[in-house]
C-alpha positions as CSV (number, residue, x, y, z in Angstrom):
1,M,80.8,-18.6,-62.7
2,I,81.8,-16.3,-60.4
3,A,85.4,-17.3,-61.1
4,R,84.9,-16.6,-64.7
5,I,83.5,-13.1,-63.8
6,V,86.6,-12.4,-61.3
7,R,89.2,-13.0,-64.2
8,R,87.2,-11.2,-67.1
9,L,86.9,-8.3,-64.8
10,R,90.9,-8.9,-64.5
11,R,91.7,-8.8,-67.9
12,L,89.9,-5.4,-68.4
13,R,90.6,-3.7,-65.5
14,D,93.2,-1.5,-67.2
15,D,90.3,-1.0,-70.2
16,E,88.4,2.0,-70.1
17,G,84.9,0.1,-71.2
18,G,85.6,-2.4,-67.8
19,A,86.0,1.0,-66.0
20,I,82.3,1.9,-67.1
21,L,81.1,-1.4,-66.8
22,I,82.1,-1.6,-63.0
23,I,80.3,2.2,-62.4
24,A,77.2,0.5,-63.8
25,L,77.1,-2.7,-61.8
26,V,77.3,-0.2,-58.9
27,V,74.6,1.8,-60.4
28,I,72.1,-0.8,-61.6
29,T,72.6,-2.7,-57.5
30,T,72.1,0.8,-55.7
31,V,69.0,1.2,-57.8
32,A,68.1,-2.2,-56.7
33,L,68.4,-1.6,-53.5
34,V,66.5,1.4,-53.4
35,T,63.7,-0.2,-55.5
36,T,63.5,-3.5,-52.9
37,A,63.3,-1.0,-50.1
38,L,60.8,1.0,-51.3
39,L,58.7,-1.7,-52.8
40,T,58.4,-3.1,-49.5
41,R,57.5,0.3,-47.4
42,G,55.1,0.6,-49.9
43,D,53.6,-3.1,-49.5
44,G,54.2,-2.3,-45.4
45,S,51.9,0.9,-45.5
46,I,49.2,-0.9,-47.9
47,R,49.0,-3.8,-45.7
48,A,48.7,-1.2,-42.4
49,T,45.5,0.6,-44.3
50,V,43.8,-2.2,-44.6
51,A,44.3,-3.3,-40.5
52,L,43.3,0.3,-39.8
53,R,40.7,0.3,-41.8
54,D,39.0,-2.9,-40.2
55,V,39.8,-1.5,-36.7
56,A,38.0,1.7,-37.8
57,N,35.2,-0.5,-39.6
58,S,34.9,-2.4,-35.8
59,S,34.7,0.7,-33.6
60,Y,31.9,2.5,-36.2
61,A,30.4,-0.5,-35.9
62,A,30.2,-0.9,-32.2
63,D,29.4,2.6,-31.6
64,A,26.6,2.2,-34.1
65,G,25.4,-0.6,-32.6
66,A,25.2,0.7,-28.9
67,E,24.0,3.8,-30.6
68,V,21.1,2.4,-32.3
69,A,20.3,0.4,-28.4
70,L,20.3,3.7,-26.8
71,N,17.7,5.2,-29.7
72,A,15.8,2.0,-28.8
73,L,15.5,2.9,-25.0
74,R,15.1,6.4,-26.0
75,T,12.2,5.7,-28.0
76,G,10.8,3.0,-27.3
77,H,11.6,1.2,-30.1
78,N,10.7,-2.9,-28.7
79,I,11.0,-6.3,-30.1
80,G,8.6,-7.8,-28.2
81,D,4.8,-9.2,-29.2
82,H,3.4,-8.1,-25.8
83,E,3.9,-4.4,-24.8
84,P,0.8,-2.1,-25.0
85,P,1.3,0.9,-27.0
86,S,3.7,3.6,-26.1
87,W,5.5,1.0,-23.7
88,Y,8.9,2.3,-22.4
89,Y,11.5,0.4,-20.4
90,T,11.9,1.2,-16.8
91,N,13.1,-2.0,-15.3
92,K,9.6,-3.0,-14.0
93,A,9.8,-6.8,-12.9
94,G,8.7,-9.0,-15.8
95,T,9.9,-7.0,-18.6
96,G,13.3,-6.6,-21.0
97,C,15.2,-3.6,-21.8
98,F,13.4,-4.3,-25.9
99,G,10.3,-5.7,-24.8
100,Y,8.6,-8.8,-23.1
101,N,6.6,-11.5,-24.9
102,L,2.8,-13.3,-24.3
103,D,5.0,-16.1,-23.3
104,G,6.6,-14.9,-20.0
105,T,9.9,-14.4,-22.0
106,V,11.8,-10.7,-22.1
107,E,13.7,-9.1,-24.4
108,N,17.4,-7.6,-23.5
109,T,19.0,-8.6,-26.8
110,L,18.7,-6.8,-29.6
111,T,20.1,-8.2,-33.1
112,L,21.4,-6.0,-35.5
113,D,21.3,-7.7,-38.7
114,G,23.4,-6.0,-41.5
115,L,24.5,-3.5,-39.5
116,L,27.6,-2.6,-41.9
117,P,26.2,-3.8,-45.4
118,Q,29.2,-4.6,-48.1
119,T,28.8,-2.7,-51.4
120,P,30.1,-3.6,-54.4
121,G,33.9,-3.8,-55.4
122,D,34.0,-3.1,-51.1
123,T,37.1,-5.5,-50.1
124,K,35.5,-5.4,-46.3
125,S,33.0,-7.9,-45.4
126,V,29.2,-7.6,-44.4
127,M,29.0,-6.4,-40.4
128,S,26.1,-7.6,-38.0
129,A,26.1,-7.3,-33.9
130,A,24.2,-7.7,-30.8
131,V,23.9,-5.6,-28.0
132,T,23.1,-7.0,-24.6
133,C,21.0,-5.3,-21.7
134,T,21.8,-5.7,-18.4
135,P,19.8,-3.3,-15.4
136,E,21.2,-2.7,-12.2
137,D,19.6,-3.5,-9.2
138,A,17.5,-1.6,-7.2
139,T,17.2,1.1,-10.1
140,G,13.9,2.1,-12.2
141,D,10.4,0.4,-11.3
142,Q,12.7,-2.3,-9.0
143,G,14.6,0.5,-7.6
144,S,14.0,2.8,-4.3
145,A,13.6,6.6,-4.3
146,V,14.9,6.5,-0.7
147,P,18.3,4.9,0.3
148,I,17.8,1.0,1.4
149,S,20.7,-0.6,2.9
150,N,21.6,-3.2,5.7
151,A,21.0,-0.6,8.2
152,N,17.5,-0.5,7.8
153,K,16.0,-3.5,6.5
154,P,15.7,-7.1,8.0
155,G,18.2,-10.0,6.5
156,N,15.8,-11.9,5.1
157,A,12.4,-11.6,3.2
158,I,10.7,-14.3,5.9
159,L,12.3,-15.3,9.1
160,T,10.6,-17.7,11.4
161,L,11.7,-18.0,15.0
162,S,9.5,-21.0,16.6
163,T,12.0,-23.8,17.6
164,G,9.7,-26.2,18.7
165,S,6.8,-28.5,17.3
166,E,4.6,-26.0,15.1
167,D,5.7,-25.8,11.1
168,G,7.8,-22.6,11.4
169,F,6.7,-22.1,7.8
170,S,3.4,-23.6,6.0
171,F,2.4,-22.7,2.1
172,R,0.1,-23.1,0.0
173,T,-0.8,-22.2,-3.7
174,N,-3.7,-22.0,-5.8
175,G,-2.8,-25.2,-7.9
176,P,-0.2,-27.9,-8.6
177,A,1.3,-25.7,-11.1
178,G,1.3,-22.3,-8.7
179,A,4.1,-20.6,-7.0
180,F,4.5,-18.4,-3.8
181,R,7.2,-16.0,-4.9
182,V,9.3,-14.3,-2.4
183,R,11.8,-11.9,-3.1
184,G,14.8,-12.2,-1.0
185,G,15.8,-14.9,1.5
186,V,14.2,-17.6,3.1
187,W,14.6,-18.8,6.7
188,S,12.8,-21.2,9.6
189,N,14.4,-22.0,12.4
190,S,12.8,-25.2,12.4
191,N,11.1,-26.4,9.1
192,I,9.0,-25.3,5.9
193,V,6.3,-27.4,5.0
194,R,4.4,-27.5,1.6
195,D,0.4,-28.1,2.0
196,N,-1.0,-30.1,-0.8
197,N,0.1,-27.5,-3.6
198,G,2.7,-25.6,-5.0
199,N,6.2,-24.3,-5.2
200,L,8.0,-22.0,-2.8
201,E,10.0,-19.5,-5.0
202,S,13.0,-17.4,-3.9
203,T,15.0,-15.0,-5.6
204,E,18.0,-15.4,-3.0
205,S,17.8,-18.4,-0.7
206,I,15.4,-20.7,1.1
207,R,16.9,-22.2,4.5
208,A,15.2,-24.2,7.1
209,H,16.6,-25.5,10.5
210,S,14.7,-28.7,10.3
211,G,14.3,-30.0,7.1
212,C,11.8,-29.4,4.0
213,A,8.2,-31.2,3.0
214,P,9.3,-31.5,-0.1
215,E,12.5,-30.1,-0.9
216,S,11.8,-30.4,-4.6
217,A,9.0,-27.7,-3.9
218,M,11.4,-25.3,-3.0
219,V,13.0,-23.2,-5.8
220,A,16.0,-20.8,-5.4
221,P,19.7,-20.5,-6.1
222,V,20.1,-21.8,-3.1
223,V,18.5,-24.6,-1.3
224,N,19.5,-25.7,2.5
225,C,16.8,-27.6,4.3
226,G,19.6,-28.8,7.2
227,A,20.6,-25.3,8.4
228,G,21.3,-23.3,11.1
229,T,19.1,-20.8,12.9
230,V,19.2,-16.8,12.7
231,A,19.0,-14.9,16.3
232,D,15.8,-13.0,17.0
233,P,17.1,-9.4,15.7
234,N,15.2,-7.8,18.7
235,Y,14.1,-4.7,17.1
236,P,12.7,-2.2,19.7
237,S,9.2,-1.0,19.3
238,D,8.5,2.9,18.8
239,L,7.5,3.2,22.2
240,E,10.6,1.9,23.9
241,L,12.5,3.7,21.7
242,A,11.4,7.0,22.8
243,G,11.0,6.5,26.2
244,T,8.1,8.3,26.8
245,G,5.9,5.7,28.6
246,I,2.5,4.7,27.3
247,P,0.5,7.3,25.0
248,A,-2.7,9.1,25.7
249,L,-5.7,7.3,25.7
250,Q,-8.0,7.5,22.9
251,T,-11.5,6.8,22.0
252,P,-12.8,5.8,18.9
253,P,-16.1,7.4,17.2
254,A,-19.1,6.0,18.0
255,N,-20.0,5.3,14.3
256,C,-19.1,6.2,10.5
257,N,-22.4,8.0,10.3
258,G,-20.6,10.7,7.5
259,G,-19.2,8.0,5.4
260,S,-15.0,8.1,6.8
261,V,-13.8,8.9,9.9
262,A,-10.4,9.8,11.3
263,L,-8.6,8.3,14.2
264,E,-5.6,9.7,16.4
265,P,-2.6,8.1,17.6
266,G,-2.5,7.3,21.2
267,Y,-3.3,3.9,23.5
268,Y,-7.0,1.8,22.7
269,D,-7.7,-0.4,24.9
270,D,-11.4,-1.2,24.3
271,V,-11.6,-3.9,21.4
272,A,-15.7,-3.2,21.7
273,K,-15.3,0.3,21.0
274,L,-13.0,0.2,18.1
275,N,-15.3,-3.6,16.9
276,A,-18.5,-1.0,16.6
277,L,-16.6,1.4,14.1
278,T,-14.8,-0.9,12.3
279,D,-16.6,-4.5,12.0
280,S,-20.3,-3.0,11.6
281,N,-22.0,-3.2,7.8
282,Q,-21.6,0.8,7.5
283,A,-19.8,1.3,4.6
284,C,-16.7,3.4,5.6
285,F,-13.5,4.9,5.1
286,L,-11.1,4.6,8.3
287,H,-7.8,6.8,8.2
288,F,-5.8,6.1,10.9
289,K,-3.5,9.4,11.1
290,P,0.6,9.2,11.3
291,G,1.9,8.5,14.2
292,T,2.4,5.6,17.3
293,Y,-0.4,3.5,17.8
294,Y,-0.6,0.7,21.2
295,F,-3.6,-2.1,21.1
296,D,-3.9,-3.6,24.5
297,F,-7.6,-5.0,24.7
298,H,-8.8,-5.6,28.4
299,N,-12.2,-7.2,27.4
300,N,-11.1,-10.9,28.0
301,P,-12.5,-12.0,31.1
302,G,-9.1,-14.2,31.3
303,D,-7.1,-11.4,31.2
304,A,-5.5,-10.1,34.7
305,L,-6.3,-6.6,33.5
306,H,-9.6,-7.5,32.6
307,D,-11.5,-4.3,33.0
308,T,-15.1,-4.9,34.4
309,D,-16.8,-1.8,33.2
310,I,-16.4,-2.5,29.5
311,A,-17.6,-5.3,27.3
312,T,-16.5,-8.5,27.1
313,A,-18.3,-9.2,23.6
314,G,-15.4,-10.2,20.7
315,G,-12.7,-11.2,23.5
316,N,-9.3,-9.4,22.5
317,V,-9.9,-9.2,18.8
318,W,-10.2,-6.0,16.8
319,K,-12.2,-7.0,13.5
320,I,-12.0,-5.1,10.2
321,G,-15.0,-6.5,8.4
322,R,-17.3,-5.9,5.5
323,R,-17.5,-2.8,3.6
324,K,-14.3,-0.8,5.1
325,T,-11.4,1.0,3.9
326,L,-8.4,1.2,6.3
327,V,-5.6,3.2,5.7
328,A,-3.1,3.8,8.5
329,G,-0.4,6.8,7.4
330,T,0.4,10.0,5.7
331,L,-2.8,10.0,2.7
332,T,-1.8,10.2,-0.9
333,T,-4.0,11.5,-3.5
334,D,-4.6,8.1,-5.0
335,T,-8.3,6.4,-4.5
336,T,-7.4,3.1,-4.6
337,V,-5.9,0.5,-2.5
338,P,-2.3,-0.1,-2.3
339,G,-1.2,3.6,-3.0
340,R,-3.6,5.4,-0.7
341,C,-0.8,6.1,2.0
342,V,2.8,7.3,1.4
343,N,5.3,4.0,1.4
344,P,8.3,4.0,2.8
345,I,9.9,2.3,0.1
346,E,9.2,5.8,-2.3
347,D,9.7,8.4,0.4
348,V,12.0,9.3,2.8
349,N,10.0,11.7,4.0
350,A,7.6,8.9,4.8
351,Q,5.3,9.5,8.2
352,G,3.5,6.5,8.9
353,V,2.5,4.2,11.4
354,Q,3.6,2.0,13.9
355,F,1.0,-0.3,15.2
356,I,1.8,-2.1,18.7
357,F,-0.3,-5.3,19.7
358,G,0.3,-6.1,23.4
359,G,-1.2,-8.9,25.8
360,D,-3.1,-11.1,23.4
361,S,-4.5,-8.3,21.5
362,R,-4.6,-8.8,17.7
363,M,-6.4,-8.3,14.4
364,Q,-8.6,-10.3,12.0
365,V,-9.2,-8.8,8.3
366,N,-12.3,-10.7,7.5
367,A,-14.6,-9.1,4.6
368,N,-17.3,-11.8,5.0
369,G,-17.9,-11.9,0.9
370,Q,-17.9,-8.3,0.5
371,D,-14.8,-6.2,-0.2
372,S,-12.7,-4.6,2.3
373,A,-9.1,-3.1,1.8
374,V,-6.3,-2.3,4.1
375,E,-3.2,-0.7,4.2
376,I,-0.4,0.0,7.1
377,C,2.5,2.3,5.6
378,A,5.6,2.8,8.2
379,S,7.5,5.5,8.6
380,Y,10.9,5.3,6.7
381,H,14.0,5.5,8.8
382,A,17.4,5.4,7.7
383,D,19.2,3.3,10.7
384,R,16.1,0.7,11.2
385,P,13.8,-0.7,9.6
386,P,10.4,0.6,9.2
387,I,8.2,-1.5,11.2
388,A,4.2,-0.9,10.8
389,V,3.1,-3.7,12.7
390,Y,4.8,-4.9,15.6
391,G,4.3,-7.4,18.3
392,Q,5.1,-6.5,21.9
393,K,7.7,-8.4,23.4
394,I,8.6,-7.4,26.7
395,G,6.9,-5.7,29.1
396,A,4.5,-7.4,32.1
397,A,1.9,-5.9,34.2
398,S,2.3,-4.8,37.6
399,R,-0.5,-4.4,40.3
400,T,-0.2,-1.2,42.0
401,V,-1.7,-1.0,46.0
402,L,-1.8,2.2,47.4
403,G,-2.2,0.7,50.9
404,G,-0.9,0.5,54.6
405,A,1.7,3.6,54.9
406,D,1.2,4.4,51.1
407,E,-2.9,5.1,52.0
408,L,-4.2,8.4,50.6
409,T,-5.3,10.5,53.3
410,T,-6.7,14.3,53.6
411,T,-4.5,17.2,52.8
412,G,-6.6,20.0,52.6
413,T,-8.1,21.9,55.6
414,P,-11.5,20.0,56.7
415,V,-15.1,21.8,56.4
416,V,-17.5,21.2,59.2
417,S,-21.3,21.5,59.1
418,P,-22.5,22.1,62.7
419,A,-25.6,20.8,63.7
420,G,-27.1,23.8,65.0
421,T,-28.3,23.8,68.8
422,G,-26.7,20.7,69.3
423,G,-23.1,21.5,68.8
424,T,-20.8,19.7,66.2
425,F,-17.4,18.4,65.9
426,T,-14.3,20.1,67.5
427,Q,-10.8,19.3,67.1
428,V,-11.4,19.0,63.4
429,T,-7.5,19.4,61.4
430,A,-6.1,17.5,58.7
431,A,-3.3,16.2,61.4
432,N,-6.0,14.8,63.5
433,L,-7.6,13.0,60.5
434,Q,-4.4,11.3,58.7
435,K,-3.4,9.0,61.6
436,V,-5.1,6.3,63.5
437,D,-4.0,7.2,66.7
438,G,-6.6,4.4,68.7
439,N,-7.0,5.8,71.9
440,Q,-10.6,7.1,72.6
441,T,-10.0,7.9,76.2
442,T,-7.2,10.3,74.6
443,S,-9.1,13.1,72.6
444,A,-6.8,15.6,71.6
445,N,-5.7,13.8,68.5
446,L,-9.3,13.3,67.2
447,A,-12.4,15.1,66.0
448,V,-15.0,14.6,68.6
449,W,-18.5,16.0,68.8
450,A,-20.1,15.5,72.0
451,R,-23.7,16.3,72.2
452,D,-24.9,17.5,75.6
453,N,-28.8,17.4,77.2
454,T,-30.2,20.5,75.8
455,G,-31.9,20.9,72.1
456,S,-34.0,19.2,70.5
457,N,-34.8,15.4,71.3
458,S,-34.9,14.2,68.0
459,A,-30.9,13.1,66.4
460,L,-29.2,16.1,65.1
461,T,-26.4,15.9,62.0
462,S,-23.1,17.0,61.9
463,S,-20.6,16.0,59.1
464,I,-16.7,16.6,58.3
465,T,-16.0,17.3,54.6
466,M,-12.6,15.7,54.0
467,S,-10.4,16.7,50.6
468,G,-7.0,15.7,49.2
469,F,-7.0,11.6,49.1
470,A,-4.4,12.0,46.1
471,P,-1.8,10.3,44.8
472,A,1.6,11.8,44.5
473,T,1.2,11.4,40.9
474,A,-2.4,11.3,39.5
475,L,-3.5,8.3,37.4
476,P,-3.4,8.6,33.7
477,K,-6.6,7.4,31.6
478,G,-6.5,4.1,31.0
479,T,-6.0,3.1,34.4
480,V,-7.5,0.0,35.5
481,L,-9.5,0.1,39.0
482,T,-9.7,-3.1,40.5
483,G,-10.2,-2.3,44.3
484,A,-10.7,0.4,46.8
485,R,-11.0,0.7,49.8
486,L,-11.8,3.4,52.8
487,T,-10.4,2.2,56.6
488,V,-12.7,4.6,59.1
489,A,-11.6,4.7,62.5
490,H,-14.7,6.0,64.4
491,R,-16.7,5.3,67.4
492,S,-20.5,6.3,67.9
493,T,-22.8,6.2,70.5
494,G,-25.8,7.1,68.2
495,S,-27.5,5.1,66.2
496,Q,-24.8,5.1,62.9
497,N,-22.5,7.0,61.0
498,K,-22.2,7.2,57.4
499,I,-19.4,7.4,54.6
500,T,-19.4,8.4,51.5
501,L,-16.4,9.0,48.8
502,T,-17.0,11.6,45.8
503,P,-14.0,11.5,43.3
504,N,-12.8,14.9,41.7
505,L,-14.5,13.4,38.2
506,G,-18.0,14.3,38.7
507,T,-19.1,11.4,39.3
508,A,-21.9,10.0,41.7
509,P,-21.0,9.5,45.1
510,I,-20.4,6.4,47.0
511,S,-21.9,6.1,50.2
512,Q,-22.1,3.2,52.9
513,T,-23.7,3.7,56.3
514,L,-21.1,2.8,59.6
515,P,-22.7,0.8,62.4
516,A,-22.8,2.4,66.0
517,R,-19.4,1.1,67.9
518,T,-18.8,1.4,71.3
519,T,-15.1,1.5,71.1
520,L,-13.1,3.6,69.0
521,G,-11.8,1.2,65.9
522,P,-10.8,0.5,62.3
523,E,-14.5,0.2,59.8
524,I,-13.3,-1.2,56.2
525,V,-15.2,-0.5,53.7
526,D,-14.9,-2.0,50.6
527,L,-16.0,0.4,47.8
528,A,-16.2,-2.3,45.0
529,T,-19.1,-3.8,46.7
530,Q,-21.0,-0.7,46.9
531,T,-23.6,0.7,44.0
532,G,-21.7,2.8,42.0
533,W,-18.7,0.9,41.6
534,G,-18.8,0.3,37.8
535,A,-19.1,4.2,37.5
536,L,-16.0,4.5,39.5
537,Q,-14.2,2.2,37.9
538,K,-15.3,3.9,34.1
539,A,-14.7,7.5,35.5
540,V,-11.1,6.8,36.3
541,H,-10.6,4.7,33.6
542,D,-12.1,7.5,31.4
543,S,-10.5,10.7,32.9
544,G,-7.6,9.4,35.4
545,F,-7.5,10.2,39.1
546,D,-6.2,12.7,41.2
547,G,-8.0,12.7,44.4
548,A,-11.5,12.7,46.3
549,K,-13.6,13.9,48.7
550,V,-14.9,11.9,51.7
551,K,-18.0,13.1,53.7
552,F,-18.5,11.6,57.1
553,E,-21.7,12.2,59.0
554,A,-22.8,11.3,62.1
555,S,-26.1,11.4,64.1
556,L,-26.6,11.7,67.7
557,G,-29.3,12.2,70.1
558,R,-28.9,13.9,74.0
559,N,-26.1,13.1,75.7
560,Q,-24.3,10.9,72.6
561,T,-20.7,11.4,71.5
562,S,-19.0,10.4,67.9
563,Q,-15.5,10.2,67.7
564,L,-13.5,10.5,64.3
565,D,-9.7,9.1,64.5
566,A,-9.1,9.0,60.5
567,V,-10.3,8.5,57.1
568,R,-7.6,6.6,54.8
569,L,-8.3,5.4,51.4
570,E,-6.7,2.4,49.5
571,L,-6.5,1.7,45.8
572,T,-5.5,-0.9,43.5
573,Y,-4.7,-0.5,40.1
574,Y,-2.7,-1.6,36.9
575,L,-1.7,1.7,34.9
576,P,-1.4,1.7,31.4
577,T,1.8,-0.2,30.3
578,L,3.8,-2.2,27.4
579,R,2.8,-5.7,28.0
580,G,4.6,-8.7,26.1
581,Q,3.0,-11.5,24.1
582,T,3.4,-14.2,26.8
583,T,1.5,-16.9,28.6
584,T,3.1,-15.8,32.0
585,A,1.9,-12.5,31.8
586,I,-1.6,-13.0,31.0
587,P,-3.7,-15.4,31.8
588,G,-5.4,-17.4,29.0
589,N,-3.6,-15.9,26.9
590,T,-3.8,-17.4,23.2
591,V,-1.3,-15.3,21.0
592,A,2.0,-16.2,22.2
593,T,1.0,-20.1,22.2
594,V,1.8,-22.8,19.8
595,G,-1.6,-23.4,18.0
596,G,-3.2,-20.2,19.4
597,A,-4.5,-17.9,17.3
598,P,-2.3,-15.5,14.9
599,L,-1.4,-11.5,15.8
600,I,-2.8,-10.8,12.4
601,Q,-5.0,-12.7,10.2
602,A,-6.7,-12.2,6.3
603,L,-9.6,-14.8,6.1
604,G,-9.6,-14.2,1.9
605,N,-13.0,-13.9,0.5
606,T,-13.0,-10.1,-0.9
607,T,-10.4,-8.8,1.6
608,T,-7.1,-7.0,0.2
609,L,-4.3,-6.7,2.8
610,Y,-1.1,-4.5,2.1
611,I,1.4,-4.0,5.1
612,Q,4.1,-1.3,3.4
613,G,6.9,-2.0,6.4
614,T,8.7,-4.4,7.8
615,S,6.0,-7.0,10.3
616,Y,8.0,-7.9,13.2
617,A,5.6,-10.6,15.9
618,P,8.6,-12.7,17.4
619,L,6.0,-14.5,19.7
620,A,3.2,-15.0,17.9
621,S,2.1,-16.3,14.4
622,I,0.7,-14.4,11.4
623,D,-2.2,-16.6,9.1
624,L,-2.8,-15.3,5.6
625,A,-6.0,-16.8,3.1
626,L,-4.9,-14.2,0.2
627,N,-7.0,-13.6,-2.7
628,N,-7.8,-10.3,-4.3
629,I,-4.3,-8.3,-4.3
630,A,-2.4,-6.6,-7.1
631,E,1.0,-5.7,-5.2
632,S,2.9,-7.3,-2.2
633,V,1.5,-8.0,0.7
634,F,4.3,-7.6,3.0
635,R,6.9,-5.0,1.6
636,F,10.4,-5.0,4.0
637,G,10.0,-8.0,5.0
638,V,8.4,-10.5,7.8
639,I,9.4,-11.5,11.0
640,A,7.3,-14.0,13.1
641,R,7.3,-17.0,15.5
642,S,5.7,-18.9,12.7
643,L,3.9,-17.9,9.4
644,K,0.8,-19.5,7.5
645,I,0.0,-18.7,3.9
646,F,-2.7,-19.6,1.6
647,E,-3.5,-18.4,-1.5
648,T,-6.9,-19.0,-2.5
649,G,-8.2,-20.3,-5.8
650,S,-8.6,-17.2,-7.2
651,F,-5.7,-15.6,-6.5
652,D,-3.6,-15.0,-9.4
653,Y,-0.8,-12.1,-9.2
654,P,2.3,-13.0,-10.4
655,G,4.8,-11.2,-8.3
656,W,6.4,-11.5,-4.6
657,V,4.0,-11.9,-2.0
658,I,6.5,-10.9,0.0
659,E,9.4,-9.0,-0.7
660,L,12.7,-7.3,0.9
661,P,13.9,-4.6,-1.5
662,E,17.1,-4.5,-3.0
663,N,19.8,-2.0,-1.2
664,S,19.7,0.7,-2.9
665,P,21.2,4.5,-2.9
666,G,17.8,6.0,-3.1
667,F,17.8,7.0,-7.2
668,G,14.0,6.2,-6.8
669,I,11.9,4.9,-9.6
670,E,12.9,7.9,-12.5
671,T,16.3,6.6,-12.9
672,T,17.0,3.0,-14.9
673,M,20.9,1.9,-14.6
674,V,21.2,-0.5,-17.4
675,R,24.8,-1.9,-18.8
676,L,24.9,-2.4,-23.0
677,E,27.5,-4.7,-24.4
678,V,27.9,-4.7,-28.1
679,Y,29.1,-8.4,-29.8
680,L,30.4,-7.7,-33.6
681,C,29.6,-11.0,-35.8
682,P,32.4,-10.3,-38.9
683,G,31.1,-11.7,-42.5
684,V,27.5,-12.8,-40.5
685,A,24.9,-10.8,-42.5
686,T,22.3,-12.6,-40.6
687,G,21.4,-14.1,-37.2
688,C,24.5,-12.5,-34.6
689,T,24.6,-13.6,-31.4
690,P,26.8,-12.5,-28.2
691,S,30.2,-14.4,-28.2
692,G,33.3,-13.9,-26.2
693,S,34.1,-10.5,-25.0
694,P,32.2,-7.7,-25.9
695,D,33.5,-4.8,-28.4
696,L,31.9,-2.3,-26.8
697,T,30.7,-1.4,-23.0
698,T,28.8,1.5,-21.8
699,R,27.1,2.2,-19.0
700,V,23.9,4.0,-19.4
701,K,21.6,6.5,-16.9
702,I,17.8,6.6,-18.2
703,F,16.1,9.5,-16.2
704,D,12.1,10.3,-16.2
705,Q,11.4,13.4,-15.2
706,G,8.7,13.1,-12.8
707,G,8.4,9.3,-13.2
708,T,6.6,9.8,-17.1
709,P,8.4,7.7,-19.2
710,G,9.2,8.6,-22.8
711,P,9.8,11.6,-24.3
712,P,10.0,14.3,-24.1
713,H,10.5,13.1,-20.3
714,R,13.0,10.7,-21.0
715,Q,16.6,12.0,-20.9
716,I,19.6,9.5,-21.5
717,S,22.8,10.3,-20.2
718,V,26.4,7.5,-21.2
719,L,28.3,7.5,-18.2
720,S,31.1,5.3,-19.4
721,W,31.9,4.1,-23.1
722,S,34.5,1.4,-23.5
723,H,36.1,-0.5,-26.7
724,R,37.9,-3.2,-26.6
725,R,41.8,-2.9,-26.8
């Protein structure tokens, strides 16, 4: 065919008609090529337009889905079946971004059926979407108004340090289906034991060094019943950090006749006085003002520091009994517990208390069938945990004896009371009466009264009153005086002499008759065996000791002589000091002994106990029977030698009993952060489910001014908005 066309063209090449044909062919070919190119470009543009329109539809749909979800968060549009009216999402435990249901499930996915519908004549397909919402940790109701980091919280919600034969952590719930819930890690340096019922649930981990019984009752992302051990963090108490010693002794009010009392920070050593206020049947609101409290009770007769001038009733157990509300820390305007004191989780300016227990002192909360409530709030610190209850770990009582060369002597100018015509003492100076010279033949260093043969036939009396007898540093209030002796070096040929001690405290003097002595020598007077000793102890305890007066009296007949060489005072006492909870320091100690009495004990009934801060009792146990509670009992964790928890039969609190707050930048309850992810389902009219990568991701801040959720207070801020490429 081609050959014939070529031959035909050759025959016509010189013909005019052939030339026109060639031109025509060129034109036709050119037009064909141009038309083909134009058609090709036109088809490409159409296909590009269709593709771009699909991209735009997806972008519009993703944007629309995110906007619908944002509006639902703003207006409180919820898809659950159990939200109360006017409920708004604030990241509260047990709720979802879009509501929650009666069966306990939460709604965190918003399904948008037919988000972009297909209209008649439209070439695009229907498109639905699903929007998932994920809250950020430590925001909203689960957030903190203050910065929280590893620097100011313990490593675990529960840490028990016992490594011996006792159970490290034992728990019992209110039924086979019950659960003891913990937010944060649980770690026992010995074992974890379930007593009868329920499960132990942790949001993070459960670890025990020597086994779990049974391991099937341990529910957590990580369960390790053969783990290692954790060292005691050795937190110092506020008193140790301050380095200022023991605070001033305080005496609680005698009663609560006005319906409420306020107690001052300081040192409390008489549990009988506290119990008279807190364990009576009198309704009372007890406010412990912000500050540091040191409880070291001396009521136990087995205690080396037992103060015999105070009552022994109740041993060293501080009891909070019926009809009492005890709140420790800065008061709020709330009228119910919990919430009556400023919480360090919620306020960076929280000024609370630290209850420090020394020796075998301990606290017991027991309503005895009638309502009582205790809430203890700690102070916030950026660099250490807010410890509310502290079991003293270090320190021991040390007995001081001001004896021998340290005995107290007169330093003032002695005052002589003359005997009238019978003469009086001479050579009476402080120097002569300070040192025992012991030489009766050399009278230069003695106070001497030699009565002559004149005057009345009856005995006459002359006296020397000496002042001083003061320690270099006055003994503070709270000093436990256990002994006092006077050494009187004298000689008398009269019938008798007399010595009298009068402290500078306004208390009754203590007197002792001295026998006649034919030779100069010391007479030891044990004041602890004399009438008035208890009053002296009490006065020193209540007011301290800064010195005393000592009066020496001599009665002489004619031609009789009295010599006074020296008077010296020996004191034996214990100063207020931090005492660790150790069995070696305190005979009869029951707190730091395996199987001994717990440092903190709640006996259930209608008792409510909340400790808003860390509880640190590394040498003691904690034993709680929980009944009527509405929030976590221990916030900021608990560290103890051992821990025992019993949820009573009526216990129905569904949340964390013990919690450790998440690390938080300090947004507070006003700010909830969420991440929204939009998943598109082209061609799906209903039931779109999230699958694959999200088509749009946005990070959103929900801010409720003043902590009141919902319009007009609620503000929505988009922090990021990203489409899938």
